C-alpha positions as CSV (number, residue, x, y, z in Angstrom):
1,M,44.6,-47.6,12.9
2,E,46.7,-46.8,16.0
3,P,46.5,-43.2,17.3
4,N,50.2,-42.7,16.8
5,T,49.8,-44.0,13.3
6,M,46.9,-41.6,12.7
7,D,48.9,-38.6,13.9
8,Y,51.7,-39.7,11.6
9,V,49.4,-39.8,8.6
10,I,47.9,-36.4,9.4
11,M,51.5,-35.0,9.8
12,K,52.4,-36.3,6.4
13,L,49.2,-35.0,4.8
14,V,49.8,-31.5,6.3
15,G,53.3,-31.6,4.8
16,I,51.8,-32.4,1.4
17,L,49.8,-29.1,1.7
18,N,53.1,-27.4,0.8
19,D,53.4,-29.4,-2.4
20,T,53.9,-27.2,-5.6
21,N,51.1,-29.1,-7.4
22,S,47.7,-27.5,-6.4
23,Q,45.8,-30.7,-7.2
24,V,47.9,-32.6,-4.8
25,R,47.2,-30.1,-2.1
26,V,43.4,-30.4,-2.9
27,W,43.7,-34.2,-2.4
28,A,45.5,-33.7,0.8
29,C,42.7,-31.5,2.1
30,E,40.1,-34.1,1.1
31,A,42.1,-36.8,2.9
32,I,42.5,-34.7,6.1
33,S,38.7,-34.0,6.1
34,K,37.8,-37.6,5.9
35,I,40.1,-38.4,8.8
36,G,38.7,-35.5,10.8
37,V,35.1,-36.6,10.3
38,K,35.9,-39.9,12.0
39,S,38.5,-38.6,14.5
40,P,38.4,-34.8,14.9
41,S,41.5,-33.4,16.6
42,N,43.5,-30.2,17.0
43,K,45.9,-31.5,14.4
44,V,43.2,-32.0,11.8
45,I,41.8,-28.5,12.4
46,N,45.3,-27.0,12.3
47,G,46.0,-28.7,9.0
48,L,42.8,-27.4,7.5
49,L,43.4,-23.9,8.9
50,S,46.8,-23.8,7.2
51,A,45.1,-24.8,3.9
52,L,42.6,-22.0,4.4
53,L,45.5,-19.6,3.6
54,D,46.5,-21.3,0.4
55,K,46.9,-19.1,-2.7
56,N,44.8,-21.6,-4.8
57,R,41.1,-21.0,-4.4
58,T,40.1,-24.6,-4.8
59,V,42.4,-25.6,-2.0
60,R,40.9,-22.9,0.2
61,Y,37.4,-24.1,-0.7
62,E,38.2,-27.7,0.2
63,A,39.7,-26.5,3.5
64,C,36.4,-24.7,4.3
65,I,34.4,-27.8,3.3
66,G,36.6,-29.9,5.5
67,L,36.2,-27.5,8.5
68,E,32.4,-27.6,8.0
69,K,32.4,-31.5,7.9
70,V,34.6,-31.8,10.9
71,G,32.5,-29.4,12.9
72,A,35.3,-27.1,13.9
73,I,34.2,-26.7,17.4
74,S,36.4,-29.2,19.2
75,G,39.8,-28.1,20.4
76,T,41.5,-25.8,22.8
77,N,40.3,-22.2,23.4
78,E,43.3,-20.9,21.6
79,L,42.6,-23.1,18.6
80,I,38.9,-22.0,18.5
81,S,40.0,-18.4,18.7
82,E,42.4,-18.9,15.8
83,L,39.7,-20.7,13.9
84,I,37.2,-17.8,14.3
85,S,39.9,-15.3,13.3
86,E,40.7,-17.2,10.1
87,L,37.1,-17.8,9.2
88,I,36.2,-14.1,9.6
89,S,39.2,-13.4,7.3
90,A,37.7,-15.9,4.9
91,L,34.5,-13.9,4.8
92,G,36.3,-11.5,2.5
93,D,37.7,-14.2,0.2
94,L,37.5,-13.2,-3.5
95,Y,36.2,-16.7,-4.4
96,Y,32.6,-16.5,-3.3
97,P,32.1,-20.3,-2.4
98,V,34.9,-19.9,0.2
99,A,33.3,-16.8,1.8
100,E,29.8,-18.5,1.7
101,T,31.1,-21.7,3.4
102,A,32.9,-19.6,6.0
103,C,29.5,-17.9,6.7
104,E,27.8,-21.2,7.1
105,I,30.5,-22.5,9.5
106,L,30.4,-19.3,11.7
107,T,26.6,-19.5,11.7
108,K,26.7,-23.1,12.9
109,I,29.2,-22.3,15.6
110,S,27.1,-19.4,16.8
111,G,23.9,-21.4,16.7
112,N,25.5,-24.1,18.9
113,G,26.3,-21.6,21.6
114,A,27.6,-18.2,20.6
115,T,30.6,-17.2,22.8
116,D,31.4,-13.6,23.7
117,D,34.6,-13.9,21.7
118,L,32.8,-15.0,18.6
119,I,30.1,-12.3,18.8
120,N,32.8,-9.7,19.6
121,A,34.8,-10.8,16.6
122,L,31.8,-10.6,14.3
123,I,30.7,-7.2,15.5
124,S,34.3,-5.9,15.0
125,A,34.1,-7.3,11.5
126,L,31.1,-5.0,10.9
127,G,33.7,-2.2,10.8
128,D,36.3,-4.0,8.7
129,K,37.8,-2.2,5.7
130,N,36.9,-5.1,3.4
131,D,33.3,-4.7,2.3
132,D,32.8,-8.4,1.8
133,I,33.8,-9.2,5.3
134,K,31.4,-6.5,6.6
135,Y,28.6,-7.9,4.5
136,N,29.1,-11.5,5.4
137,A,29.6,-10.8,9.1
138,R,26.2,-9.0,9.0
139,I,24.7,-12.1,7.3
140,V,26.0,-14.4,10.1
141,L,24.7,-12.1,12.9
142,L,21.4,-11.7,11.2
143,K,20.9,-15.5,10.7
144,V,21.9,-16.2,14.3
145,G,19.8,-13.2,15.6
146,N,16.7,-14.7,13.9
147,Q,17.2,-18.1,15.6
148,R,15.2,-18.9,18.7
149,P,18.1,-18.6,21.2
150,C,19.2,-15.2,19.9
151,G,19.1,-13.1,23.0
152,K,22.9,-12.8,23.5
153,V,23.5,-11.9,19.9
154,V,20.7,-9.3,19.8
155,N,21.9,-7.7,23.0
156,R,25.4,-7.4,21.7
157,V,24.3,-6.0,18.4
158,T,22.1,-3.5,20.3
159,R,25.1,-2.4,22.3
160,A,27.0,-1.9,19.1
161,L,24.6,1.0,18.3
162,R,26.7,3.1,20.6
163,N,30.0,2.2,19.0
164,R,32.2,5.0,17.8
165,N,32.7,3.4,14.5
166,D,30.1,4.6,11.9
167,E,30.4,1.4,9.9
168,I,29.7,-0.8,13.0
169,R,26.7,1.4,14.0
170,R,25.3,1.3,10.5
171,N,25.6,-2.5,10.1
172,A,24.2,-3.0,13.6
173,C,21.1,-1.0,12.5
174,V,20.8,-3.1,9.4
175,I,20.8,-6.3,11.4
176,L,18.3,-5.0,14.0
177,S,15.9,-3.7,11.3
178,K,15.7,-7.3,9.9
179,I,15.4,-9.3,13.1
180,H,11.9,-10.6,13.5
181,G,9.8,-9.6,16.5
182,Q,12.0,-6.7,17.5
183,K,11.1,-5.4,20.9
184,A,11.4,-1.8,22.1
185,T,13.8,-2.4,25.0
186,D,15.3,0.5,26.9
187,E,18.8,-0.4,25.6
188,L,17.5,-0.4,22.0
189,M,15.8,3.0,22.4
190,I,18.9,4.5,24.0
191,G,21.1,3.1,21.2
192,L,18.8,4.4,18.4
193,L,18.6,7.8,20.0
194,S,22.4,8.0,20.0
195,V,22.4,7.0,16.3
196,L,19.8,9.6,15.4
197,E,22.2,12.2,16.9
198,C,25.2,11.2,14.7
199,S,26.2,13.1,11.6
200,D,26.1,10.2,9.2
201,F,22.9,10.3,7.1
202,Y,23.0,6.7,6.0
203,T,23.3,5.4,9.6
204,K,20.4,7.6,10.7
205,E,18.3,6.4,7.8
206,I,18.7,2.8,8.7
207,A,18.0,3.6,12.4
208,C,14.6,4.8,11.1
209,D,14.1,1.4,9.6
210,V,14.6,-0.2,13.0
211,L,12.0,2.2,14.5
212,C,9.6,1.2,11.7
213,A,10.3,-2.5,12.5
214,V,9.5,-1.9,16.2
215,G,6.4,0.0,15.4
216,E,4.1,2.0,17.7
217,K,6.0,1.2,20.9
218,A,9.0,3.0,19.5
219,A,7.1,6.3,19.5
220,T,8.6,7.7,22.8
221,R,8.7,11.4,23.5
222,E,12.5,11.4,22.8
223,V,12.2,9.6,19.5
224,L,9.4,11.8,18.3
225,S,11.4,14.8,19.2
226,K,14.3,13.5,17.1
227,L,12.1,12.8,14.1
228,I,10.5,16.3,14.3
229,S,14.0,17.7,14.2
230,A,14.8,15.5,11.2
231,L,11.9,17.1,9.3
232,T,14.0,20.2,9.1
233,D,17.3,18.4,8.3
234,W,19.4,19.9,5.6
235,N,19.3,16.5,3.8
236,D,16.0,16.0,1.8
237,D,16.4,12.2,1.9
238,M,16.5,12.5,5.7
239,K,13.3,14.5,5.7
240,C,11.6,11.8,3.5
241,K,12.8,9.1,5.9
242,A,11.5,11.0,8.9
243,C,8.1,11.3,7.2
244,E,8.0,7.6,6.3
245,T,9.0,6.6,9.9
246,L,6.3,8.8,11.5
247,G,3.7,7.2,9.3
248,N,4.7,3.8,10.7
249,L,4.6,4.7,14.4
250,G,0.8,4.7,14.7
251,K,-1.5,6.7,17.0
252,R,1.2,7.7,19.4
253,A,2.9,9.7,16.7
254,A,-0.4,11.6,15.9
255,T,0.3,14.8,17.9
256,D,-0.2,18.5,17.1
257,E,3.5,19.0,17.0
258,I,4.0,16.2,14.5
259,F,1.2,17.5,12.3
260,D,2.6,21.0,12.3
261,G,5.9,19.6,11.2
262,L,4.4,17.6,8.4
263,V,2.3,20.6,7.2
264,Y,5.5,22.7,7.2
265,V,7.2,20.1,5.0
266,L,4.3,20.3,2.5
267,E,5.9,23.6,1.3
268,N,9.4,22.1,0.9
269,S,11.1,22.7,-2.5
270,N,11.7,19.0,-3.0
271,S,8.7,17.1,-4.5
272,D,9.7,13.8,-3.0
273,V,9.6,15.4,0.5
274,R,6.2,16.9,-0.2
275,S,4.9,13.6,-1.5
276,K,6.1,11.7,1.6
277,A,4.5,14.3,3.8
278,C,1.1,13.8,2.0
279,L,1.4,10.0,2.4
280,T,2.1,10.3,6.1
281,L,-0.7,12.7,6.7
282,G,-3.0,10.2,4.9
283,K,-1.9,7.4,7.2
284,M,-2.7,9.5,10.2
285,G,-6.0,10.7,8.8
286,A,-8.1,8.9,11.3
287,E,-6.4,10.4,14.3
288,L,-6.6,14.2,14.1
289,V,-7.8,16.8,11.7
290,N,-7.7,20.6,11.6
291,P,-8.1,23.3,9.0
292,K,-4.3,23.8,8.7
293,I,-3.9,20.1,7.6
294,L,-6.8,20.2,5.2
295,N,-5.7,23.4,3.6
296,G,-2.2,22.1,3.2
297,L,-3.4,18.9,1.5
298,I,-5.9,20.8,-0.7
299,N,-3.2,23.2,-1.9
300,A,-1.1,20.1,-2.7
301,L,-3.8,19.0,-5.1
302,G,-2.5,21.7,-7.4
303,D,1.1,20.7,-7.1
304,T,3.4,20.5,-10.1
305,S,4.3,16.9,-9.2
306,D,2.0,14.0,-10.2
307,D,3.0,12.0,-7.1
308,V,2.3,14.9,-4.7
309,R,-1.2,15.5,-6.3
310,N,-2.0,11.8,-6.1
311,N,-0.8,11.3,-2.6
312,A,-2.7,14.5,-1.4
313,R,-5.8,13.1,-3.0
314,V,-5.3,9.8,-1.2
315,A,-4.8,11.6,2.1
316,L,-7.9,13.6,1.7
317,N,-9.9,10.5,0.9
318,E,-8.7,9.0,4.3
319,Y,-9.8,12.2,6.1
320,G,-13.2,12.1,4.3
321,K,-13.8,8.5,5.4
322,N,-12.9,8.8,9.0
323,V,-13.2,12.1,10.6
324,A,-14.7,15.6,10.8
325,T,-17.0,15.2,7.7
326,I,-18.2,18.8,7.8
327,E,-14.7,20.2,8.0
328,V,-13.5,18.1,5.1
329,I,-16.5,19.0,3.0
330,N,-16.1,22.7,3.7
331,S,-12.5,22.5,2.7
332,I,-13.5,20.8,-0.5
333,I,-16.1,23.4,-1.2
334,N,-13.5,26.2,-0.8
335,A,-11.1,24.4,-3.1
336,L,-13.8,24.2,-5.8
337,G,-13.7,28.0,-5.9
338,N,-9.9,27.9,-6.6
339,G,-8.9,29.2,-10.0
340,S,-6.5,26.3,-10.6
341,D,-7.8,23.6,-12.9
342,D,-5.5,21.0,-11.2
343,I,-6.9,21.8,-7.7
344,Q,-10.4,21.7,-9.0
345,C,-9.9,18.4,-10.9
346,N,-8.3,16.7,-8.0
347,T,-10.8,18.0,-5.6
348,H,-13.7,16.5,-7.6
349,M,-11.9,13.1,-7.5
350,T,-11.6,13.5,-3.8
351,S,-15.2,14.4,-3.3
352,R,-16.5,11.5,-5.3
353,K,-14.6,9.0,-3.2
354,S,-16.2,10.3,-0.1
355,D,-19.7,9.2,-1.2
356,K,-20.3,7.3,2.0
357,N,-20.4,10.5,4.0
358,E,-23.4,12.8,4.2
359,T,-23.0,15.3,1.3
360,T,-24.2,18.8,1.6
361,D,-26.4,20.7,-0.8
362,E,-23.7,23.4,-0.9
363,L,-21.1,20.9,-2.2
364,A,-23.6,19.7,-4.8
365,K,-24.2,23.3,-6.0
366,M,-20.5,23.9,-6.3
367,L,-20.0,20.7,-8.3
368,I,-22.9,21.7,-10.6
369,T,-21.4,25.2,-11.1
370,A,-18.1,23.6,-12.0
371,L,-19.7,21.9,-15.0
372,K,-19.9,25.3,-16.6
373,G,-16.1,25.4,-16.9
374,T,-14.0,24.7,-19.9
375,N,-11.5,22.2,-18.5
376,D,-12.4,18.7,-19.7
377,C,-10.7,17.0,-16.8
378,V,-12.6,19.1,-14.3
379,K,-16.0,18.4,-16.0
380,M,-15.4,14.7,-16.3
381,Q,-14.4,14.4,-12.6
382,V,-17.5,16.5,-11.7
383,C,-19.7,14.2,-13.6
384,E,-18.3,11.2,-11.7
385,S,-18.7,13.1,-8.4
386,L,-22.3,14.0,-9.2
387,G,-23.1,10.4,-10.2
388,K,-21.9,9.1,-6.9
389,M,-23.4,11.7,-4.6
390,N,-26.0,11.0,-1.9
391,N,-29.4,10.4,-3.6
392,K,-31.1,13.1,-1.5
393,V,-28.9,16.0,-2.5
394,A,-29.9,18.3,-5.3
395,T,-30.8,15.3,-7.5
396,N,-33.0,17.2,-10.0
397,K,-30.3,19.8,-10.7
398,V,-27.6,17.1,-10.7
399,M,-29.5,15.3,-13.5
400,R,-30.0,18.4,-15.5
401,R,-26.3,19.1,-15.5
402,L,-25.5,15.6,-16.4
403,L,-27.8,15.7,-19.3
404,L,-26.1,18.9,-20.5
405,G,-22.9,16.8,-20.6
406,W,-24.4,14.5,-23.3
407,S,-24.0,17.2,-25.9
408,D,-20.5,18.3,-24.8
409,A,-17.9,18.7,-27.6
410,S,-15.6,16.2,-25.9
411,P,-16.5,12.5,-26.6
412,E,-14.9,11.6,-23.3
413,M,-17.1,14.1,-21.5
414,Q,-20.2,12.7,-23.3
415,D,-19.3,9.2,-22.3
416,T,-18.7,10.1,-18.7
417,A,-22.0,12.1,-18.4
418,I,-24.0,9.3,-20.0
419,K,-22.6,6.6,-17.6
420,M,-23.2,8.8,-14.6
421,S,-26.8,9.5,-15.8
422,E,-27.4,5.8,-16.0
423,K,-26.3,5.3,-12.4
424,T,-28.7,8.0,-11.3
425,L,-31.6,6.4,-13.2
426,C,-31.0,3.2,-11.3
427,S,-32.3,4.9,-8.2
428,L,-36.1,5.3,-7.7
429,S,-35.5,8.1,-5.1
430,C,-33.5,10.0,-7.7
431,M,-36.2,9.6,-10.4
432,V,-39.1,10.8,-8.2
433,S,-37.2,14.0,-7.5
434,F,-37.1,15.0,-11.2
435,D,-39.4,17.8,-12.3
436,S,-41.3,17.8,-15.6
437,C,-38.5,19.8,-17.4
438,T,-35.9,17.3,-16.4
439,V,-37.9,14.3,-17.5
440,E,-38.6,16.0,-20.8
441,E,-34.9,16.7,-21.3
442,L,-34.1,13.1,-20.4
443,L,-36.6,11.9,-23.1
444,L,-35.1,14.2,-25.7
445,C,-31.5,13.1,-24.9
446,I,-32.1,9.4,-24.9
447,D,-34.1,9.7,-28.1
448,R,-31.4,11.8,-29.7
449,F,-28.3,9.9,-28.5
450,N,-28.9,6.3,-27.3
451,W,-31.8,4.4,-25.9
452,K,-29.4,1.5,-25.1
453,L,-28.5,3.0,-21.7
454,M,-32.1,2.3,-20.6
455,D,-31.6,-1.4,-21.0
456,E,-30.4,-1.8,-17.4
457,V,-32.9,0.6,-15.9
458,S,-35.7,-1.1,-14.0
459,A,-39.1,-0.8,-15.7
460,N,-40.7,-1.3,-12.3
461,N,-38.9,1.9,-11.0
462,I,-39.9,3.9,-14.1
463,V,-43.6,3.0,-13.7
464,K,-43.4,3.9,-10.0
465,A,-41.7,7.2,-10.8
466,F,-44.6,8.0,-13.3
467,L,-47.3,7.2,-10.7
468,K,-45.6,9.3,-8.0
469,T,-44.6,12.3,-10.1
470,K,-47.6,12.2,-12.5
471,I,-45.3,13.5,-15.2
472,L,-46.6,12.4,-18.6
473,F,-43.1,12.5,-20.2
474,W,-42.4,9.2,-18.4
475,R,-44.9,7.4,-20.6
476,P,-42.9,7.2,-23.8
477,I,-39.9,6.2,-21.7
478,I,-41.9,3.4,-20.1
479,K,-43.1,2.2,-23.6
480,T,-39.7,2.0,-25.1
481,V,-38.1,0.3,-22.0
482,L,-40.9,-2.3,-22.1
483,V,-40.2,-3.1,-25.8
484,R,-36.4,-3.1,-25.5
485,Q,-36.4,-5.3,-22.4
486,G,-39.1,-7.7,-23.8
487,N,-41.5,-7.1,-20.9
488,G,-45.3,-7.2,-20.9
489,I,-47.7,-5.0,-18.9
490,S,-51.4,-5.2,-17.9
491,V,-53.3,-2.3,-16.4
492,S,-56.5,-2.6,-14.3
493,E,-58.3,0.1,-12.4
494,D,-56.1,-0.1,-9.3
495,T,-53.1,-2.4,-10.3
496,I,-50.4,-2.4,-12.9
497,T,-48.7,-5.8,-13.5
498,L,-45.3,-6.1,-15.2
499,Y,-44.3,-9.4,-16.8
500,G,-40.7,-10.3,-17.5
501,S,-38.3,-13.1,-17.0
502,K,-39.1,-13.3,-13.3
503,E,-42.4,-13.5,-11.3
504,P,-45.0,-10.8,-12.3
505,V,-44.7,-7.6,-10.3
506,K,-47.8,-5.8,-9.1
507,I,-47.8,-2.1,-8.5
508,S,-50.7,-0.3,-6.8
509,V,-52.3,2.6,-8.8
510,P,-53.0,5.4,-6.4
511,D,-54.9,7.5,-9.0
512,R,-57.2,5.7,-11.5
513,N,-56.8,8.5,-14.0
514,L,-53.1,7.8,-14.2
515,G,-53.7,4.2,-15.0
516,E,-56.1,5.2,-17.7
517,Q,-53.6,7.7,-19.2
518,L,-50.9,5.1,-19.3
519,K,-53.2,2.4,-20.7
520,N,-54.5,4.7,-23.5
521,Y,-51.0,5.8,-24.4
522,L,-49.6,2.3,-24.6
523,C,-52.7,1.0,-26.5
524,E,-51.9,3.4,-29.4
525,D,-49.1,1.0,-30.4
526,V,-51.0,-2.1,-29.3
527,L,-48.3,-2.8,-26.6
528,V,-50.8,-3.5,-23.9
529,S,-54.1,-5.3,-23.3
530,Y,-56.5,-3.6,-21.0
531,M,-57.5,-6.0,-18.3
532,A,-60.7,-5.3,-16.3
533,D,-60.9,-6.2,-12.7
534,E,-62.6,-9.5,-13.4
535,V,-59.9,-10.7,-15.9
536,T,-57.2,-12.7,-14.2
537,E,-55.4,-14.4,-17.0
538,S,-51.9,-13.4,-18.2
539,P,-51.5,-11.1,-21.2
540,C,-51.6,-12.5,-24.7
541,D,-48.4,-13.1,-26.6
542,G,-48.9,-9.9,-28.5
543,C,-49.0,-7.9,-25.3
544,A,-46.0,-9.6,-23.7
């Protein structure tokens, strides 16, 4: 087809775009698009742009599809400028497919080499009165900003942080907070500082999201100063956001001034603010600790809000894992003397999660004393704390208190005490610390309540505990454990051999009289065969 003929056809098709029948106009758009794909020209683009203003949404959609197929990047500068203007207007089209396609076209144009005019137009659109235009312009800039050649777009969006229009600043913050690999450039920091000084809360809140995306490098002296001021903002949501941001800025934000501000916020009347402050202090727990912080968090254990109490407990656990063990334990000990059941209960939960640290006798004594209370929550948490404490700390007294819990009026308390007792009995170092009264009490308790808990206790350890402590009350426990676990035993003058599912275990007998006592006791029920030194064969079936 001759060029002049092609121009004539396009002219006729453009004329048909004024037809009263909408379906005819749709067909005209489709025809213009097909021609434009083969021979893109200004006339094709002009024709499709005129259809983009049609009152019929299907016609507008076909015009967008046509512009996308044609490529819409060939033509004069004036035409491209008009194209960008019309496409940005189309971002606010009430028919979503039109707006979506306009987004895709603008993204492609930007990706092929974003011009200043296009970027300026999109940034101006961030402040448009039409919410859909603002939203879709943001989508385009975000997509282009996350593409590899995105420097120009990111720089222009960064400059927009200092725009006088609140909407433009706010949307610029949203874009920057979602661009991958955001760097803490001087221009970005200056822009964010200007945003943090504005009066609009929502804009400042999103600026904090950008700081979180940048991370530790954003923790400049000026930024930290603004965030400290935000901790005393009249808006509680802003206080929460400041706490959250500080928690994401890493070690450089862990200063005395920051901690003082967070401790001050712990006394805020808003529970959300207090909760966020606890979380932030927990994140910074490995960096710095002082009595003021610990006291603030421990007081928060008795807060009326569940979230505050839980987050305070989490924060204290972090301090207990990482720093100043003695200071943390001393603070916990002081809290155990608090009259509030909530503080006591939460403190016990905190202390039991710090079981990797060296636990003091004083803490153990305070926990044991707390078992005399009336609050079931406190007593249950104390039992768990005691069950997980360092094996060398007040173990005999710990076991005595746990055994008292077996006869508690509360079934939950009984169950917790029994479980924690079982954990204690799994440790030989714990069992050898028991005195005669404790072993006797243990025997009475398991005889009265349930021998089943002894099924997982090592017979080997019980025999060793008997040989080391010389406490005769271990003998009936040994006998019953052997029967329940289906084990056999042989006793010679200087060796006790245990037979079970694995290889026989030989235990040296330091005192021949102890071996005789154990043998004589077990022989009363024909559970053992006495084997002299010269006998080497395995025990008979009746003894196994």
